[in-house]
C-alpha positions in Angstrom: -21.1 47.2 -53.1 -23.4 47.3 -56.1 -26.9 46.1 -56.2 -28.4 48.4 -53.1 -30.9 51.2 -54.3 -32.2 53.3 -52.7 -35.9 51.9 -52.2 -34.5 48.6 -52.0 -34.8 46.2 -48.6 -32.3 43.6 -48.1 -33.5 41.0 -46.0 -31.7 38.5 -44.0 -33.4 35.1 -42.8 -32.2 34.1 -39.2 -33.6 30.2 -39.7 -34.7 28.0 -36.6 -37.6 26.5 -37.7 -40.3 27.5 -35.9 -38.9 30.2 -34.5 -37.7 31.1 -37.5 -37.5 35.4 -38.1 -36.4 38.0 -40.8 -34.0 40.4 -40.9 -34.8 43.9 -42.7 -32.3 47.0 -43.6 -33.2 49.8 -45.1 -34.0 53.7 -45.0 -37.4 54.5 -43.8 -38.5 51.3 -42.4 -39.8 52.8 -38.9 -42.7 55.3 -41.2 -45.3 52.1 -40.9 -43.8 49.1 -38.9 -47.3 47.1 -39.1 -46.7 46.4 -42.9 -43.5 45.1 -42.4 -44.4 41.6 -40.9 -48.2 40.5 -41.7 -47.9 38.5 -37.5 -47.8 42.4 -35.8 -51.3 43.2 -37.2 -52.6 40.5 -35.0 -51.1 42.0 -31.7 -53.8 43.2 -29.5 -51.6 46.6 -28.3 -48.1 47.5 -29.0 -45.9 48.3 -25.8 -42.9 50.4 -27.1 -40.2 51.0 -24.8 -38.1 53.2 -26.3 -34.4 54.6 -25.1 -35.2 59.0 -24.5 -32.4 59.5 -27.6 -34.9 58.3 -29.6 -38.4 59.5 -28.4 -39.0 60.8 -31.8 -39.1 57.7 -33.6 -40.5 55.7 -30.8 -43.9 58.2 -31.3 -43.5 57.9 -34.7 -43.4 53.9 -34.7 -46.2 53.6 -31.8 -48.5 56.6 -34.5 -48.4 53.4 -37.2 -50.1 51.3 -35.1 -52.4 52.8 -34.1 -52.8 53.7 -37.2 -53.6 50.4 -38.6 -56.3 50.0 -35.5 -53.6 48.8 -32.5 -54.0 51.1 -29.1 -50.7 50.8 -27.5 -48.4 53.0 -25.4 -44.1 54.9 -25.5 -42.6 53.8 -22.4 -39.3 56.2 -22.6 -36.1 54.8 -20.8 -33.1 56.8 -19.4 -30.1 56.1 -21.4 -27.0 54.4 -20.1 -26.3 51.2 -19.0 -27.1 51.4 -15.3 -30.7 50.7 -17.0 -30.3 47.6 -17.9 -31.3 46.3 -14.1 -34.3 44.3 -12.6 -35.5 47.8 -11.3 -35.9 48.7 -14.5 -38.0 45.6 -15.5 -39.4 45.5 -12.7 -40.9 49.1 -13.2 -41.6 47.8 -17.0 -43.7 44.8 -15.6 -46.0 47.4 -13.3 -46.9 49.4 -16.5 -47.7 46.0 -18.6 -50.0 44.7 -15.3 -51.6 48.4 -15.6 -52.3 48.1 -19.4 -53.5 44.8 -19.1 -51.2 42.7 -21.0 -52.4 39.4 -22.5 -50.7 37.2 -24.7 -51.5 38.9 -27.6 -49.4 42.3 -26.8 -46.3 42.8 -28.8 -43.7 44.3 -26.9 -41.3 46.6 -29.5 -37.7 47.6 -29.0 -36.6 50.7 -30.1 -33.2 52.2 -29.1 -29.4 50.6 -28.7 -28.2 47.1 -27.0 -29.6 48.4 -23.8 -33.7 48.7 -24.7 -33.3 45.6 -26.7 -31.8 43.4 -23.9 -34.4 44.9 -21.5 -37.2 44.9 -22.9 -36.5 41.8 -24.3 -35.9 40.0 -21.2 -39.2 41.3 -19.7 -40.9 40.1 -22.9 -39.5 36.5 -22.0 -40.4 36.4 -18.4 -44.5 38.3 -18.9 -47.1 36.1 -19.3 -44.4 33.9 -19.4 -43.5 35.3 -23.2 -45.2 38.0 -25.1 -44.0 38.7 -28.9 -40.6 41.1 -29.4 -40.3 42.8 -32.3 -36.8 44.5 -32.3 -36.0 48.3 -34.1 -31.9 48.7 -33.2 -31.4 52.5 -34.1 -27.6 52.3 -32.9 -24.8 50.6 -35.2 -24.0 48.1 -32.2 -27.1 46.5 -32.1 -27.9 46.6 -35.2 -25.4 44.3 -36.0 -24.9 42.4 -32.4 -27.6 42.4 -29.7 -31.0 42.8 -32.1 -30.1 39.3 -33.5 -29.9 36.0 -32.3 -32.5 36.3 -28.8 -30.2 36.5 -26.1 -32.3 39.1 -23.7 -31.2 39.4 -20.5 -29.8 42.6 -17.4 -27.0 43.0 -15.0 -25.9 42.2 -11.4 -23.8 44.3 -10.0 -21.3 41.7 -9.7 -21.4 40.7 -13.8 -23.1 41.7 -16.6 -25.8 39.8 -18.6 -26.2 37.2 -15.4 -29.8 37.0 -15.2 -31.2 36.8 -19.1 -32.6 34.1 -21.3 -33.0 33.1 -25.0 -36.2 35.0 -26.4 -36.3 35.3 -30.5 -38.1 38.3 -31.7 -40.6 38.2 -34.8 -38.6 39.9 -36.6 -36.1 43.0 -36.4 -36.3 46.1 -38.9 -33.0 48.1 -39.4 -33.3 51.1 -41.1 -29.8 53.0 -41.5 -31.5 56.7 -41.4 -31.6 56.3 -37.5 -27.5 56.4 -38.0 -28.0 60.1 -39.1 -28.6 61.2 -36.2 -26.3 58.9 -33.7 -23.5 60.6 -31.7 -20.2 60.0 -33.1 -18.6 58.3 -29.7 -21.7 55.8 -30.2 -21.5 55.5 -34.1 -17.8 54.1 -33.1 -18.5 51.5 -30.4 -20.5 50.2 -32.6 -17.7 49.3 -35.5 -15.9 46.9 -32.6 -18.7 44.7 -32.8 -18.0 44.7 -37.2 -14.2 44.7 -36.7 -15.1 41.4 -34.3 -16.4 39.4 -37.3 -13.8 40.3 -39.6 -11.8 38.7 -37.1 -13.6 35.9 -36.3 -15.3 34.9 -39.7 -14.4 36.6 -42.4 -10.8 37.9 -43.4 -12.5 39.8 -46.5 -14.7 42.1 -44.2 -11.6 42.7 -42.1 -10.1 44.0 -45.6 -12.8 46.2 -46.6 -12.9 48.0 -43.0 -9.2 48.6 -43.0 -9.5 49.4 -47.2 -12.7 51.7 -46.8 -12.7 53.4 -43.0 -12.4 56.6 -44.0 -15.7 56.3 -45.9 -17.4 54.1 -43.2 -16.0 57.3 -40.8 -17.8 59.4 -42.8 -20.8 57.1 -42.7 -21.4 56.1 -46.3 -24.5 54.8 -47.1 -23.1 52.3 -49.8 -20.5 50.9 -47.1 -22.7 51.1 -43.5 -25.0 48.7 -46.0 -22.6 45.9 -46.5 -21.1 45.9 -43.4 -24.5 45.5 -41.5 -25.3 43.2 -44.0 -22.7 40.7 -43.8 -22.5 41.5 -40.0 -26.2 40.5 -39.9 -25.4 37.4 -42.4 -22.6 36.2 -40.2 -24.3 36.4 -37.0 -27.3 34.9 -38.2 -25.4 32.0 -39.6 -24.3 31.4 -36.2 -27.0 31.2 -34.2 -28.5 29.1 -36.8 -26.2 26.3 -36.0 -26.0 26.8 -32.4 -29.1 29.4 -30.8 -28.4 27.9 -27.2 -24.8 27.8 -27.2 -24.9 24.3 -26.8 -22.5 22.8 -29.3 -19.5 25.5 -28.8 -19.9 27.7 -32.0 -21.8 30.2 -31.1 -19.2 30.9 -28.4 -16.9 32.0 -30.8 -19.1 35.6 -31.2 -17.4 36.2 -27.4 -14.6 36.9 -28.7 -12.9 40.1 -26.3 -16.3 39.7 -24.2 -14.8 38.0 -21.4 -12.2 41.0 -21.0 -14.5 43.8 -22.2 -17.3 42.6 -19.7 -14.9 42.9 -16.6 -13.5 45.9 -17.6 -17.3 47.3 -18.1 -18.2 45.5 -14.4 -15.6 46.8 -12.6 -15.7 50.5 -14.1 -18.9 50.8 -13.1 -21.1 49.8 -16.7 -20.4 54.1 -17.0 -16.5 54.3 -18.3 -16.6 53.3 -21.5 -19.3 52.2 -24.2 -19.9 48.6 -24.8 -17.9 48.6 -28.1 -14.8 50.4 -26.4 -14.9 47.1 -24.0 -14.6 45.4 -26.7 -12.2 46.6 -28.7 -10.2 46.7 -26.3 -10.8 43.2 -24.8 -10.2 41.9 -28.3 -6.5 43.4 -28.2 -6.2 42.1 -24.8 -6.8 38.5 -26.1 -4.7 39.0 -29.2 -2.1 39.6 -26.7 -2.5 36.1 -25.0 -2.7 34.7 -27.9 0.3 36.7 -29.7 2.2 35.1 -25.5 1.1 31.6 -25.7 2.3 31.7 -30.0 -1.2 31.1 -31.2 -0.7 34.0 -33.8 2.0 36.3 -35.1 2.8 39.8 -33.9 2.0 40.8 -36.8 -1.4 39.6 -36.2 -2.3 42.3 -33.2 -0.5 45.1 -34.8 -2.5 45.0 -37.5 -6.2 44.2 -35.0 -4.7 47.5 -32.9 -3.9 49.6 -36.6 -7.7 49.7 -37.9 -9.4 49.6 -34.0 -7.0 52.8 -34.3 -8.3 53.9 -37.5 -12.2 53.7 -36.3 -11.0 56.2 -32.3 -11.5 53.0 -30.4 -9.3 52.1 -27.7 -6.3 49.1 -27.9 -5.0 49.6 -24.2 -7.1 47.9 -21.2 -8.2 50.4 -18.7 -6.4 51.4 -15.6 -8.0 48.8 -13.4 -6.5 46.5 -10.8 -5.8 43.6 -12.5 -6.5 41.4 -10.0 -10.3 42.4 -9.7 -10.4 42.1 -13.4 -9.7 38.4 -13.4 -12.1 37.9 -10.1 -14.9 39.2 -12.6 -13.7 37.3 -15.5 -13.9 34.0 -13.1 -17.5 35.3 -12.5 -18.3 35.0 -16.1 -21.1 33.1 -17.8 -18.9 31.1 -20.1 -16.4 30.1 -16.6 -17.1 26.6 -15.7 -16.6 26.3 -12.0 -14.9 29.1 -11.7 -11.9 28.5 -14.4 -11.7 31.1 -16.8 -12.7 30.1 -20.4 -11.8 32.2 -23.0 -12.1 33.2 -26.8 -8.4 33.4 -29.1 -7.7 34.0 -32.5 -5.7 31.0 -34.6 -5.5 33.3 -37.3 -7.6 36.2 -39.1 -11.1 34.4 -39.4 -10.7 31.6 -37.1 -10.6 32.2 -33.2 -11.3 28.9 -30.9 -12.1 28.8 -27.2 -9.5 27.7 -24.7 -9.7 26.1 -21.3 -7.1 25.3 -18.2 -5.0 29.1 -19.1 -2.6 29.9 -16.9 -3.8 33.1 -14.9 -0.3 34.7 -14.4 -0.1 34.8 -18.8 -4.2 36.3 -18.4 -3.1 38.6 -15.7 -0.4 39.8 -18.2 -2.5 40.7 -21.0 -4.4 42.9 -18.4 -1.3 44.7 -17.9 
């Protein structure tokens, strides 16, 4: 973990030709956001969409734009997954119209995954596309939703069913915003980092096992290491398969078909996203064990790490057949047939079709 000085900023390039952008990781980055990216200074307005939980951060970011002569507004959204819906998006459209937003208006998303997905969806659709700058303030959004350009809102019958691909012009990860992140939210983010270890990087998985206590104590060095590595891994996948056309990007969905079913049937409030992903990864691993793709030792090792981070390892007490029906409607399914990402070994997963539904039901028990 050497090499990270307190004043340094780590930079990761997401290589997407003319849509390429930079992820910056450091401390104090929210103090003067316009200085992070020269392209931001050409904005006519800054439309800041901010979770109420980080209102002070949002206010500071808006002030940093106004200090450069770029006027704007702070638009606060109540916390919670239920805000990621068309109704909230419509309210933001109305505010943009009231402000006479034009194609040079910059949307700045400040908050967790809900804000990033919602503000990004609004940016992708208003005036056929506004520039978007992401400032994730939760661990989960830092390593997942802020990178890759997937934006969208939920539908009552499925998570993220309404959405688009809209790459940001940049991402600023200020790890000092994690200082006040509630414990449950922090642990939720660790689930996505465990996922990267399972699907791509055994060394990251081993680091998480070895340094679990330092991570839970929010060691600066440990956090920078796991955030940077997670962003590197996701950026690499997105650069090769931006729009899920080759199948590579699908590996990022490990555990998510299960997780989205848990969240949908649970009413988008029972579990945080990372908690659902944690249980979803275990369910997928159970299925892989049942199909003799991995050994029971893989499942036990995964469960041990997730338990160390205080994450759930059992499916919620919901009707398995209702969960299965939701899984059939998942956007990764094909003509109502399940398509699941399953582990082959630590650090490698693949996508599988045609799995008997009885086996999937058993993995939900």
